[in-house]
C-alpha positions in Angstrom: 91.9 150.6 144.4 90.2 152.8 141.9 89.0 151.1 138.6 91.2 152.0 136.0 88.6 153.4 133.8 88.9 156.1 130.6 86.7 158.3 133.8 90.4 158.3 135.5 91.9 160.9 133.3 88.0 162.8 132.3 87.3 165.8 134.0 83.7 166.3 132.6 81.1 164.3 135.4 79.8 161.0 134.7 76.8 160.5 132.6 77.4 163.9 130.8 77.2 163.6 126.7 80.1 162.4 125.0 80.8 163.3 121.3 79.7 160.3 118.9 83.6 160.2 117.1 84.4 159.4 120.6 82.1 157.1 121.8 83.0 154.9 118.4 86.8 155.6 119.0 86.0 154.4 122.6 84.5 151.4 121.1 87.6 150.1 119.4 86.1 150.5 116.1 88.1 153.3 114.5 89.9 156.4 114.8 88.2 159.9 115.4 89.0 161.1 112.1 87.2 157.9 110.5 84.6 157.7 112.5 83.4 161.4 111.2 84.5 159.5 108.0 81.6 157.3 108.5 78.9 159.2 109.9 79.7 162.1 106.7 78.8 158.9 105.0 75.8 158.1 106.8 77.0 154.7 108.1 76.1 156.1 111.8 72.9 156.3 113.8 71.6 156.6 117.4 69.1 155.3 118.5 67.7 154.0 115.2 67.9 157.8 113.4 71.2 158.6 111.2 73.7 160.7 112.8 74.4 164.1 112.3 78.7 165.7 112.6 78.6 167.0 116.0 76.5 164.9 117.3 76.6 163.8 120.9 75.4 160.5 123.2 74.6 159.7 126.0 74.5 156.3 128.2 71.4 153.9 127.6 71.6 155.2 124.1 71.8 152.8 121.0 74.8 153.6 118.4 75.5 151.6 115.3 77.8 151.5 112.7 76.9 150.1 109.6 73.7 148.4 111.3 76.0 146.6 114.2 75.5 147.9 117.9 78.7 149.2 119.4 79.4 150.1 123.1 82.0 151.8 124.5 84.9 150.9 126.3 85.2 152.0 129.4 88.4 150.2 130.4 91.3 152.4 130.3 94.9 151.0 128.7 97.6 153.2 129.3 100.9 151.4 128.8 104.8 152.6 128.4 106.5 150.3 126.2 110.6 151.0 125.7 110.6 151.1 121.7 114.0 149.6 120.5 115.7 150.9 117.6 114.3 149.4 114.4 110.8 149.3 115.1 108.3 152.3 113.2 105.5 153.8 115.6 102.8 153.1 113.1 99.5 151.6 113.4 99.8 150.2 109.8 99.8 146.6 109.7 101.9 147.1 105.7 104.5 148.1 107.4 106.8 144.7 108.7 108.4 146.8 112.2 104.7 148.5 113.2 105.0 148.8 116.7 101.6 146.9 117.1 102.5 143.9 115.5 106.0 144.0 117.8 103.6 144.4 121.1 100.7 142.0 120.2 99.1 144.1 123.2 95.7 141.7 122.5 93.2 144.7 122.0 93.1 148.0 120.0 95.7 150.6 120.7 97.4 152.9 118.8 100.7 155.4 119.8 100.9 158.5 121.4 103.3 160.6 119.3 106.4 159.2 117.8 109.5 158.2 117.8 111.9 157.9 114.7 112.8 154.5 113.6 116.5 155.2 114.2 115.4 156.3 117.7 115.0 154.3 121.6 112.9 154.7 124.6 109.8 155.8 126.3 106.8 155.7 123.8 103.7 155.9 125.8 100.5 153.4 123.6 96.4 154.0 124.5 93.2 153.4 123.5 92.2 157.0 124.7 92.2 159.6 122.1 91.8 162.9 124.6 95.0 161.6 126.1 96.9 161.9 123.3 95.4 164.8 121.7 96.6 166.7 125.0 99.8 165.3 125.4 100.7 165.9 121.7 99.1 169.5 121.3 102.3 171.7 120.5 100.2 174.8 122.9 99.9 172.2 125.8 104.2 172.3 126.1 104.8 169.5 127.6 107.8 168.1 128.3 109.5 165.2 127.2 113.6 164.4 128.0 116.1 163.1 125.8 119.3 161.9 126.1 121.6 161.8 123.0 124.9 160.8 121.9 126.7 163.2 118.7 129.8 162.3 116.8 131.8 164.6 118.6 132.8 167.1 121.4 130.6 168.9 122.8 131.7 172.9 122.6 130.0 175.2 125.0 129.0 176.9 122.0 126.9 173.8 121.0 125.1 173.5 124.3 124.2 177.3 123.9 122.8 177.4 120.7 120.7 174.5 121.2 119.2 175.7 124.6 118.8 179.1 122.7 116.6 178.1 119.6 117.9 176.9 116.0 116.1 177.0 113.0 115.0 174.1 111.0 111.9 173.3 108.9 111.2 176.8 108.6 110.8 178.1 112.0 113.0 178.5 114.9 112.8 175.4 117.8 111.5 177.1 121.8 113.9 177.8 124.0 114.9 174.3 126.1 117.0 172.6 128.5 120.5 171.3 127.9 123.1 169.3 130.2 126.4 167.9 129.2 126.7 164.6 130.7 130.1 164.1 129.3 132.2 165.0 126.3 129.9 163.4 123.6 126.7 163.0 125.7 124.1 165.4 126.7 120.3 165.8 128.1 117.7 168.0 126.4 114.2 168.7 127.5 111.7 170.1 125.0 108.4 170.9 125.7 107.5 170.7 121.4 107.9 167.9 119.1 109.2 169.0 115.4 109.4 166.0 113.3 113.0 164.2 113.9 113.5 168.0 115.5 117.1 167.0 118.0 118.6 165.0 115.1 117.8 168.1 112.7 119.1 170.7 115.4 122.2 168.9 115.7 122.6 168.4 112.1 122.4 172.2 111.6 125.0 172.8 114.4 127.5 170.3 112.3 126.6 167.3 114.9 125.3 163.4 113.7 123.2 162.3 116.4 124.3 158.6 117.0 122.4 157.6 119.8 118.6 158.7 121.2 116.9 158.0 123.7 113.5 159.1 125.3 113.6 158.8 129.1 110.3 160.6 130.0 106.9 162.0 128.6 105.7 164.3 131.2 105.8 162.3 134.7 105.8 159.1 133.0 109.9 158.1 133.3 111.5 155.4 131.2 113.4 153.8 134.1 114.9 150.6 134.1 112.1 149.0 132.1 114.2 146.5 129.0 114.5 147.5 125.4 111.2 145.7 124.0 109.1 145.5 126.9 105.9 147.3 128.1 104.5 148.0 131.5 100.8 149.4 132.8 101.1 153.4 134.0 100.6 153.0 137.7 97.3 154.8 139.4 99.8 157.4 141.1 101.1 157.9 137.6 97.8 158.6 136.8 96.6 160.8 139.2 99.6 163.3 138.8 99.1 163.1 134.6 95.1 164.4 135.0 96.6 167.0 137.4 98.8 168.0 134.4 97.1 167.5 131.9 94.0 169.1 133.4 94.1 172.6 131.4 95.8 171.0 128.1 93.9 171.5 124.7 92.5 168.4 123.5 91.9 169.9 119.9 94.6 168.1 117.8 96.3 170.9 116.1 100.0 168.8 117.6 103.5 168.9 116.6 105.8 165.8 116.8 108.6 164.1 117.5 
């Protein structure tokens, strides 16, 4: 069986240079953004030389942060978690209901995007920043699927307007797939992730969301995963995910749910 290393999802050749901020993030020290701050502050050296923004490193070079040598963590963590209502998708430990303390995974991971506190369902968490950016970046338009229950009967007009685009947050939502499940429940597939998008769309049309569950992100499904449980994304899912991400930009100008 192939090892679950970060190379599973990389398209570059082994041995190629890696951006220093990614190297530091992969070592579990901090985020890429924070790594850039450390570099700007002169706290990072490569082979004893103070690093500059944009520096790249290759295997065998010695990287130090605040004088301490670090090593890139090659092991890939990508888990599917069934987030309960009430849990907040943040790594900030000051938030009492943060997802990191709830899961207690044991090594540094962070959520891929958000699922608001009042919603439940599939949340992916990882230690690989490239996956985060490629999945979330709005321009890549990767699918996310939800089951939504509202407070009154769904009409054909409601479904049509939801599918065609709704004006919220100074923009109009992209056309999307919407399908009625029963009188008050529908399925929706989005290719964007504006803040509280589905709730805002429903509110604009005079509906209130009573329950919202995310059941799929790209090729990864919630399935029968129990509320509060998590699982490793399978190797088959990783292979399919790599194929879906191969043309995705990792520049982090993404929106979110």
